[in-house]
C-alpha positions, 0 to 999 in steps of 0.5 A: 526554528520550526523543528525546535518549535514542533519537537521537544526532543529527538524521541518526539521525532522518532514517535512521530515518524513511527506513527506515520509509518504505522499508519501506512503499514496498516493501509498496506496490510488492509490493501493486501487483504483486499487483494487476497480476496480479489484474487480468490474471486478472480481464480473462481471466475477464471475456473468457471470460464475455463469450465465453460470453454472445456464444454465447447462454449464461449464465456459471456461478455459479462463474465470476461468483463468481470474478469478484466475488471477484477484484474484491473482492481488488483493492479490498482491495489498493487499500485497503491501499495507501491505508492505507500511503500515509496511514501514510507521510504520518503518518510524515513529519509525525511525524518533521518535528515530532521533528526540529524538537524535536530541534533545539530541544533540541540548541540548533541 
């Protein structure tokens, strides 16, 4: 009943599904862009630390902590993307079932 009350046609279901997927896609793309920036920053920090080590010195604790922090941020963002990809899979599966049930209810 909820399905029929919420959606007037199968196209409405498809549009809703596609809208939800597009929203998740935009979140993923934004996060990937952020990861790219973090990776550039990480690479620069690692290069600086390597230069210091080549001179025979030890990178500061702050520098090491910053490298660790950026690596953790990248990992968190990658986990976020994995979660969003799973959400997309779940949405596709849920809407596939809803569309099939909608067709049954409408007699198509």
